[in-house]
C-alpha positions in Angstrom: 36.8 19.8 -46.5 39.3 22.3 -44.1 36.2 24.6 -44.0 34.3 22.7 -41.8 36.5 21.0 -39.9 36.1 23.5 -36.6 32.1 22.3 -36.6 32.4 18.5 -37.7 35.1 18.8 -34.0 33.1 20.0 -32.4 30.3 17.2 -33.8 32.9 14.7 -32.8 33.2 16.1 -29.4 36.9 16.0 -30.3 39.2 18.5 -28.7 42.2 20.9 -30.9 45.0 19.4 -28.3 44.2 15.7 -28.4 44.3 15.7 -32.4 47.4 17.7 -33.0 49.2 15.4 -30.5 47.6 12.4 -32.5 48.4 13.7 -36.1 52.3 14.7 -35.1 50.6 18.1 -35.5 52.3 21.5 -33.0 48.7 22.7 -31.0 49.1 26.8 -32.7 50.3 25.3 -36.6 47.2 23.4 -36.3 44.9 25.9 -34.3 45.8 28.0 -37.3 45.0 25.9 -39.7 41.6 25.0 -38.5 41.2 29.0 -38.3 42.4 29.4 -41.8 45.0 31.3 -41.0 47.7 29.6 -42.5 47.4 26.8 -45.4 47.6 23.3 -44.9 50.6 21.6 -47.0 49.1 18.3 -48.6 50.1 16.3 -46.6 48.1 17.5 -43.0 45.2 17.6 -45.0 44.9 14.2 -46.7 45.8 14.1 -41.9 42.9 15.7 -41.4 40.7 14.6 -43.7 41.7 11.2 -42.2 41.3 11.7 -38.6 37.9 13.3 -39.3 36.6 10.9 -41.3 37.8 8.2 -38.5 35.6 9.8 -36.0 38.9 11.4 -33.9 41.2 8.1 -34.0 43.6 7.7 -35.9 44.4 5.0 -38.4 46.1 2.3 -37.8 47.3 -1.0 -40.0 45.8 -3.9 -37.0 42.6 -3.6 -35.7 41.3 -3.1 -31.9 41.8 -6.0 -30.0 43.6 -7.7 -32.0 46.6 -8.4 -29.6 44.8 -10.2 -27.5 44.2 -12.9 -28.7 47.7 -14.3 -29.7 
């Protein structure tokens, strides 16, 4: 998974700086992880995997638009 993350980000049209901001990871650290210069911690791997599998959006506990009907 981590090896092909750069290609997945390109296919999804996700910018690394936006992903870093959404995940709360420093941009330089995320760049080093994506390029293979630094190994990600298990927490970072979990966050990155969920983010990419979700299509570039962090997972939330409520559905989009749930607040509109209150």
